[in-house]
Every structure is written in structure tokens, then in C-alpha cells.
N, C-alpha and C positions, 0 to 999 in steps of 0.2 A: 736700072734693074730692080732696086728695092721698092721703088714707087709701083713698078708692075706687080711685084709680089703682093702688095697690100691692096691695090685698087682693082686688079683684074677680076677678083671674086665679086667686088661690088658692081663692076660693070656686067658680069654674068648674070647677077641677081636682077639688075635693072632690066636688062634685055629679056630674060625669061619671065619676070614678074609682070612687066608692062606690055611687051610685044609678044608674049607667049600665045595668046589666042589668035594673032595675026600670023606669025611664023610657023605655028604649029608645035606639037609636043616634041617631035623627033629633033627639029632644029634647036628648040630649048635645051633639050638634053645635050646635044652635041656641042652647044656654045658653052654651057656651064661646066660640063666635064672636060672639055678641050681645054678651057682656061685653067682649070685645076690641075690638069697634068702639066701644063706649062709652068704653072706657079710652083708645083712640087719640085720640078727640075731645077727651076731658079733657086729655090730654097736651099737644095743640096749644094748648089755652087756657092750661095751666100755664106753658108755654113763653113765650106772650106776657105773662102775669102777671109772671113772675119776671124774665125776661131784659130786658124792654122797659119794663113799667110799675111793679110794685110792689116789685121787688128780692127779695133772698134771704130766707128763713124757715127757722126749725126748729120741728118739730111733735113734741111728746112722746107717744109711744104708751102706755109703761108703764115702771115701774122694773123693771129686768131682773135684774142680778146686783150684789149688794152683799156683799162678803166682805173684812173687814178693810180694807186700803187699796184694794182693788180695786173699782172701780165701772164699770159698764156699763149705761147705760139705752138703752131701745130708742126712738130718735128718728129722724125723717125730716128729713135735711139737704137742703133744696130751695134750690139756687143755679143759676146759669146752666149750670154743668157738668152738674149733674143734670137740669136741665130739657131739655137737648140729648139726653142719653142716654134720657130718657123718650120723647122723640119718635122717636129711632132704634129703641129696643127695642119700644115698643108699636106704632108705626106698621108696622114690618116684620112683626112678630108677627101683627098684625091681618090683613094681606094674606096671609100664609102660612095662617092658619086658614081664610080664605075660599077660598084656591086648593086647600087640602087637601080641601075638600068634594067637588070634582071629581076631584082626583087619586087620593084614597083611597076613592072611592065603591064599589069592588068588594072592599075589605078587610073581612074579617068582625070585626075588632077595632077599629073606628072610635072607639068610646067611650073605650077605653084610650088611643089615640092622641091624641086631642084633649085628654084629661086630662093626658097627659105634656107636650104643648105648653104649656098653661096653667101647669103647674107649673114648666116651665123659664122662662117669662116671669116668674112671680112671684119666682123665685130671682134672676134677674138684676135684678129691680126692688129686691129686698132689698140687693143689692150696690151699686147705684149711689145709693140714698138713705141709705146708712150714715152714721152720724154719729160712729162710732168704729170702731176696727180689728176688734174681735171681731164687731160686727154685720156689717161687710164680710166677715169670714171665714166667717160663717154663710151669707151669700148665695153666697160663693165656692165653698163645698162643695156647696151646694144645686144650683148650676149643674153641678157635677161629676157628682152623682148623676143629675140629669135628663138629662145628655148620655149617661150610660151607659145609662139606660132607652131613650132615643130611638135612639141608634146601633145598639143591639142589639134594636130593636123587632121585627124578623123574626128572632126567636130561634132558629128552626128552620135558619137559614143558618148554617153554621160560620164563614164569614167575617165575618158581623155580629156574631157572640159574640166572635170574636178582636178585631175592631175596637173593640168596646165595652170590653173588658178592657184592651186597649192604651192607649186614651184615658184610662181611669180610673187606671191604674198610672202612666203617664208624667206624668200632672198631679199625682199624689201626690208624685213627686219634687220638682216645682217647689213644691207646697204646703208641703213640709217646710222649705224655705227661708223661705217666707212666715211660718210659724208661729214659727220662730226670730227673725225679724226683729220680729214682734209682741212676742215676749218680751223681746227686747232693748230695744225701746222702753219697755216697762212697767218693766224693771229700771232704766233710766237716767232716765227722765222721771217714772215713778211714776203715770202715767195713760195710757190708750189712746184718749182722746177727741181727735179731730183739732185742735180748737183749742188744747188744752193741749200737744200734741206740737209743732205748728207754731210756737207761740210759744217753745218750748224750743230750736228748731232753731239759732239762733245760738250758744247755749251749747254744743250737742252738737258743733258744728263745730269747737270749740276743744278738745274733750276726747279722751282716749285711754284704752285699757285694755290690760292685759297678757295675751297669750295665747300659751301655750307658750314663754314667755320672750321674746316679742317685743312690742314696743309697737305697738299697733294703733289707728288712728283710728276713733272711734266712728261718726260720721255715715256716712262712706263704706261702713263695714261693714253698717250697718242698711239703707242704700240698696241695696246689692248683694243683701242677703237678700230684700229686698222685690222687687227686679228678677227674682230666681230664681224667685219665684211668678209674676210676669209672663210670663217666658220659657215656662213650662209652659201656661198659659192661652191665651197668644197665640202659641203655637207657633214661638218663636224657635229659631235654629240651635242643635242639640244635643237640644233638647226638642221638636222639631218632628214627629217621626215619626208622631204619633197623628193629625195634622190630615187628611192625604191619605186615610187609611183611614177617617175619620169619615164619607165619602160612602156607606158601606155601608148607612146608614139610609134611609129614604124621602127622596126629593129635597126636599120641603118642609123636612124636618129639616136637611139639608145647608144650604139656603139660610138658615134661621134661626141655625144655628151659625156659619156662615162670613161672614155679613153683619152681624148685630145683636147676638147674645148672647155666647156664650162667648168667642171670639176677642178681642172688644173689651174684655173685662174687664182684661186686662193693660195695655192703653193707657190705659184709664181710671185704673187704680191709679197709674201713674207720674204722670199729669196731676194727679190728686187730690193725690199727695205732692210736688207741684212745690216747696213751701217747703223740703223736705228735699233733693231732688236738686239745687235751684239752688245749695245751698251745699256740694255735694259734687262738685267737677269731675272727680276721677278716676273715680267712679261713672258720671258722664255720659258719659265717653270709653268705658267698656265698653259702655253702652247703644248708643253710635253705632256701635261695631265690630260688635257682634253684630247690630244691625238692618241694617247694610250687607251683611254676609255672608249674612244670611237672605234679603234681597231677591235678591242674585245667585244664591245657591244654588238657591232655589225657581224662578227664572226659567230657569235652565239645565235644570233637569228637566222643567219644563213643555213645553220644546221637542220633546220625543220621546215624550210620553205619548199614548196612542191612546183611552183612556177619556175620554169628554167631560166627566164630572163630576170625574174626577182632574185633567184640565187646569185647570179652573176652581179646584179645591181649591188647587193649587200656585200658582195666580195669587193667591189670598187670602193665602197664607203670604208671598209676595213683597211684596204691598201692605202687609202688617203690618210687614215690614221697613222699608219707607218710613217708616211712622208712627213706629216707634222711632228712627230716625234723626233725624226732627224733634224728637222729645222729647229726644234726647241733645244736640242743638245748642242747646236752650233754646227752641225754636219750638213751645211746647206748643199754642198757638192753631192753629198749622197742622196739627199732628197730629190734633187733634180736627176740624178742618175736612175733613181727608181721611177720618176716620173716618166723618163725617156723610155725605159725598157717596159714599164707597165703599160704604156701606150700601144706597144705591138701586141702583147699577149692578151690584153683586155679587149682591144678591138677584134683580135682573132676569135676570142671566146664568144663575143656578142654577135659577130657575123656568122660564126659557125653555128651558133644557136638559131640564127635566122634561117641558115641553110636547112637546119634540121626541121624548124617549124614549117618551112616551105615544103619539105619533103612529106611531111605527115599531115597535110591538109590543115595548117594553121593550129595545130594543137599545141598547147604550151604546158600542159600538166604532165610532170614526169610520171605521175603514178599511173598514167595511161599509156606509156610508151614500153620500151624494153625490146631487146632482141634486134636492133637496127644495125648493127655493125656490119653485117654482110650485105644488107640492102643499099646502104649508102656509104661505101667504104671510104671515099675521099673526105666526106664530112667528118667521119669517125676520126680519120687520121689527123685532120687539122684540129679538132677539138682535143685530142690526145696531146698534141704538141702544146697547145695553150694551157692545158691543164697541168702538164709537167713544168712549164715555165712558171706558172703561178705559184705551184706548191714549192718550187725551189729545187727541182731535180738538178743534180750537179751539171755544171757548165752550161746550162741554159740561162736565159736572161735574168729571170727572177733569182737565180742561185746567187749571182754576184751583187745584185742591188739590195734585195731583201735581207740577206745575210749580213750585209754590211751595216744596215740600219740596226739590227739587233745587237751586233757587236758594238756599234757606236753608243747605244743606249746603255750597255753595260760598263763602257769605258768613260762615260761622261762624268763630269764634275757636278751636274744639275742636282739639286736636292731631290727631285722625283725620279732619278735616273733608274734606281732599282725597282720601282713601282712599274715604270715604263718597260723595262727589260722583261719583268715577270708577265705582264699583259701581253707583250708582242710574242714571247715564247708560247704561251698558251693559244694565242690567236693563230700562230703557224700551225699548231695541232688541229685546231678547228677548221682552218682553211683547207688543209689537206683533206680531212674527213669529208667536207661538204663538196669538195671539187671532185673527189673519187665517187662520192654518193651520186652526184650528177652523172658522171660517166656510166657507172654501173646500172642506174635506174633507166637510162635512155638506150644505151647500146648493147647491154649485156643482159643475160637472164632470159626468161621467157617474155615473149611479146604480150602486151596487153592492149594492143590496138584492134580495133574492130576490122572484120573481114573487108569492109568497104574501104577503110583507110589503108589496109595492106595492099589492096588492088590498085591503089593510085600512087604509091610510094615511088619516088624517083629521085635520082641524084640532081643536084642543082646544075644549071648551064654554066658554060665555061666563063661567061661574064661575072658570075658570082664566084666561081672557084679560084679564078686567077688572083683576085684580091687576097683571098685566103692563103694562097701559096706564098705571095710576097710577105704578108704579115707572119707567116710561119717561118720565113727565112729571118726576119727580124727577131721573133721570138727565140730562136736558136742562137743567133750570132750577135745581137745586140750587146750582150752582156761581156763577153770576153773580148770582142772587138773594140769596146769603148771604155773598158774599165780603166786602162792605163791613162786615157786623157782625162776622164771625169774625176777619178779618185786615186790614180796612181802617182808615181813619181813626177810625172809632167803636168800634174793639175795645176800648179801655181801659174805657170806660163800660159796654159790653156784658158783658165778663168780670167786671168789678168785682173782688171779693176771691176768686172761685172758682179763679183760677190766679194763682200768684205769680211774678214776674219780678224779679230784682234790679235795682239801679240801673245796673249795668254791662251788662245785656243789652239790646242795641239790635238784635236779630237781625230783628225785624218791619220795622225802617226799612232795615237793611243789605241785606236781600234784594231790595229794589226797586232798589239801586244797583249791581247785578252788570252785567258786560258783556253786550252784546247776543247774543254767541255763546253764552253760557251761557243766557240767556233762551229762545233759539231751539233749543238742543241737543235738549230733549224732542220738539219737533216734527220736527226732522230724524231722530231715531231712529225716530218713529212712521212717518214717510213711508218710510224705509228698510226698516223691518220689513215694511211693506205690499208693497212692490215685491219684496222677496225672497220672501215668502210667495206672492204671485201668480206668480212666475216658476217656484217649485218646485212648486206645486200646481195651477196652471192651464195655464201655458205649457209646462212640462216635467214632467208628472206622474211620468215615469219616473226623474227625477233623485234624489229622496229615497232611494230604494233603492239606488242606485249609491253615493251619498255614505255611506250607512250602512255599505255592504260595505267601501269604501275606508278608511273611519276605524272599523272594527269595535270597536277597543278603547275609543275615546271614546265611541261610540254605546252600547255595553254598559255603560260606566261611569255615563252619564246615565240609561239605562233602569233600571239597578239602584239609581237615586237616591243616587248616590255610595257605594253599598254600606253605608249606615248601619244598615239592618235586618240585614244579615248580620253587621256588625261588633258591634252590640248583642246580637244572638243569641249570638255566641261569647263576648263579654266578660261579659254579664250574665245572660241568659236560661239558657243550658246550664249554667253554674255553679250558678244559683239551683236549677234543676230537680235536678241531681246532689246538691246539699246537702239538698234537701227529700227525695229519695229515700233518702238515707242516714239522715236522721233518722226517716223513715217505716218503712223496712225494718229498719235496724239499731238505731235508737234505740227506737222505739215497738214494733215488731214483735218484735225479738230479745231485747232487754234487758228493757224494760218488761213487755211481755207474757210473755216467756219466764221471767224471774225474778220477775215481779210476780205479779198475779192469775192469769193463765193458768197459769204455772208451778206455784204453790202449789195451784191447782185441779186441775191434771193429777196431781200427786204424791198428793194426797188421793184422787182418783178411783183410781189405781193401787193404793194400799193398800188402799181399800175393795173393789176387785175381789179382791185376794188373800185378804182376810178372809171375803168372801163364799164363796169357794170352800170354806173350811173349815166352813161353816154349811150342811151337806148336808141335814139334817133326818132322817137315819137313825140309829136308836138304836145299832145295832151299831158305827157309825163313832165315836159318842161313848164307848161301852164300850171299844173298842180304844184310844182315845186316853187313857182313864182308866188302863188296864192299863199302857200305856207309862209313864204318869206314875209309878204305883205302882213298877213295875220300876226306874225311874230313881231313885227315892227310896231303895228298898232297897239298891241298888247304892251309893249315896253313903254310907249308914250303915256297909255292910260294909266299905268302903275307908277307914274312918276319919274320914270327914268329919262325922260326928255326934257325936264325943267332946266 
């Protein structure tokens, strides 16, 4: 069963990608989508077996790499953490496949698209089922490749190509840190298998090494290198710039990337490596700080975005910051709980936005919408449920998981916990504001669509609405249905050995003891954000423009996303292009080609041309040359040269 869960998406990708032109588009869709439906069902069974009934297991696929002391076998590590990720990845991927049947129905390259989707899913499954760091890295890079293919799927669009390259390059920066961390693990432990590395963690915590004359602790260094990889994949502050641009791909791709696959890889990595991070408190503090800054930064930028998909993308970035704060304070279970609930309502919001874009003739600018509630009521309802879940409306999914993160940040013993708590509470206010801003600008008020657009507005087909319905159920029920298992009294037995917490880690108990004001702070922020958004976009729709003019400097700062793209372009991109141009024009063109093959070839050709001119073919020319030679020879003898 577990082998089928992992390899059926790969088989579907192979059939659709290689044989798609032969079997046809419809057959490719049926094969890939059918496999994903089966895999999603098997994942639910696996979750019940592993997390509730049978417990963890390891399945050997094959002996992979044996070279000297280095060993890496291909095994499937199936425990509670893996089982949760299987449900999230395959559940969302299955719904995205079904949704795409309607959304991509007019695209001429559907076989290729569905092949990419299945390949993406397989790469993520390889990552979450890994039993060693090399296998994890294989899936890690596979996800990076698949994201490049999917983000740049519409390759004739320059913006899509640029976004795909940006995602690929930025992630390679983080991946450099990850591969260094894996190398450091093998150098210090002599193995890359999780069980061996985790068993050696207490010894690593006591060890040091010398770097540039400085004594550096081993374990925090390894953890920070691993976190660098997580920063890239999960779009944390400084390596976040690729994620908002990733929405250039088709909307189902955006849903898959932002909700279930790529961005969750970093969270999964830190949770998997909890035996290492738990013994490195300094590294944990770094995780907390970066998570808090990410949550705040992305929430501020989301306030002023007008592209509907970009708003949701920045929301994803902000929520990932929440998850890393939870990881950093030792509440790994809470982080995975939020990852689990977030997958439902974020996929719902992206696919709902896709339904909206589909209805309004591919328009994505919210300033050109409005008044759509009665025209597309089902899409409005599903978007409303997603918004309520994201903002933390009582008893919906986000209410349980996001609030638990804020409470954990307050109750933690980490040196940066109050900084994180403050950032998260403020971010909760901003999240509520931009979420309701999106709803009010698109579905309420006066319409700003053209008459031509209004005439073509239509509700999405059932093949798109059914996945939205399923995700809505998850956004409503996932919180209270699984809270007891994930972070309640039964969490210890549920997680078993898949997540490690030290004897001094009482965060899951302490978060229930926080003051009532702390408990109610997310709710207060949610209500405040709703009221402000209603006042700005319903009661006084003229006010946002006035505020933007009065605070032009701040507004441009937020619209420009804190000028990170411009800054990175100035510091990294332009110098890299200049250096490449120097090596191209100066090094390769002038020096290598000029003095190398091209230079030699040019010299030979010039000499040849000169010699050719002497070979006229006329006898009298040759006779004249001979006479000159004879005359020269006689002159030489007469002058004494021949003595």
C-alpha cells in the first residue's frame, strides 16, 4: 500500500508525460487524476493505520548507495508525521487534479500540465517518506525542479519565465545551506540515516569545532544550516522573494505550492529534525526571530496588494512565519497542526480565487471587480468560509491552530518569545484586515467590471465546485476534529517517536495556562480587522485613496514589498550580470576566442589569402619570379657573399 502511495503519482506522470501525445489529452487526465484519487484514499487509510492502530514502520525499497563508509538505502519511513503529510499532500493534490480538469479545459497542453502536477506530488512524497538526509534531499530537489516547470508552465509569458527562474535560483541559495548541513552531519556522525543522527544528537550538543580560528559549537551550526534550507523552501524572511511571484503559474499550481507541497517542506524538515533542534536553543531562537519577522513582513505587504492571487500568496508567507515561531519555541506539534489546517483553507482560498478569476474573464485586479456576490454565490460562499478560517473565526480550523501558536509564543521560555508574540498578534490584525479587504473589494459594493465582462460572468462548473466543497468541510471541521489528537491530552501517544521533545519542554501544557487576555487577543484582532476593512471599503470606499496619498512614503514602501526586489537586484543581480558579461565578452570573446581558436584560425586564413594571391596560374608570372631569383643570386655572388 505504501509503495503504491509513493509511486503511483510517478507512474501517472510518466504515462501522461511520455505517452500523452499518443493516448490523448482525456486519457492522460483520467490516468493522473484517477491515480491521485486512489492515492488520496490510501493515504487516509495509512493515516489511520499508522497514527491510530499499527504504529510506525520502515519499508526498504532498495539498496541505493554504498561507497566506503557512506551508506544510503532507499527506505520509506512511515510514522505519524509522515502519515499527516501524506494526507495533506495527496488530499490537496487529488482535489487540485480534479479542479484542474475544469480550470485547464481550454489549455492546449493539458497532458503536460497533469504530468507536471503528478511529478510534483511524487517529489514531495519522496521528501516526506525519506529515512535519511540524502533521500530527503533527492525529494527536496525534485520539488524544486517540478516547481520550476509548473510556475513557468505558460512559458510564452515573460513574467512566468522570470518567476520560475527566480523560484529556482532563490531556492538554490537555501539548498546550498542544506547540503552543507548534510555534509556536516556525515562528517561528525559518520551516517546520514535519521535514527543514527538523532541518537548522536546529545554527543553533538557537547562538541565544538574550529573555524577561522574561532571555536564553533557543532549542533547549532548544523541546525542553522538545515534551517537555511528550510528558509528557502518555506519562503522565510530574506529568502521569501520567490513565493509571491510563484502565482504566475496556473491557479491550481498556486494552490498546490502554497498549501500542500513546496512551502511545507521547510516546516516538515525542522519538525523531522526536532531531536537536533531541541538540543540547540540558540538555533531555536534564530528560528523564532525569522518566523516572527516573516509573519509581520508578509502581513504588512498583503495590506496594499491589488492582485487577488498575490494577496493570498503573501498570506501564505505570513502563515508560514507562524509555523516557524511554533517550531522555534518547541511547539512542533502545534506547528504541524497549523500546517494541517492551513492546507485546507489556503487551498480553498486559492482555488476559490481561481473560480473567481475564471468567472470574470481572467481578471485578477481587485480594483476592477466588486458586486459579484449575487452573480457567483457558490464561489462567494466558499471564499467566505476560507476567509473566516484564515482569520481565526471561532471554531473554524484557523481558530484552533493559529490561536495555539500565539498562546505558545507567549508561554515559551525562548529569549525572543515576547517579540514573537507581539509580531504575531499584530500580524493577526493585518491578516484579518487584508482578508476582509479582499472579500469586500471583490464581492461587495458597486461593480467596477465592464459591461462586456458582466455579460460573460458565470459560475464555475461542478468539477471545480466539488473540490471547493470538500476543502470547505476541511476548513470548518479540521480544527475541532483533530485538536485532541494533535495538541490535546492524547498527543503523546499520537505522535509517539515521530517528534522529540526534551524533558524540560512543557510548552503544550503551558500554553493552556496563559492569561485570558492572551487567549482572546487573536479574536480581538480578528474583529478589529473586520471592522476596519468594512469601514474603509464599504462605509467609506473613498478613504483608502486618501490615506494612501497622505502616507505616500509608507504606501510606496509597502507596495514595493519593502524594496527587497530592488535591493537584491542592486546587490546581487546586476553585479552577477555585469560579471557574466565581462567573462562572456572579455574572457570568452576577446581572450579565448581572440587568442585561441578564432585568433589562430584568423591568422592562418590571412596567411593563406596572401599565399593564394601569389598562385595566379600564369606562366609568365612564375618566369618573372624565377628571373628575380636568379638576379638576386648573381648579385649575392658578385658582392662576395659566395666566397
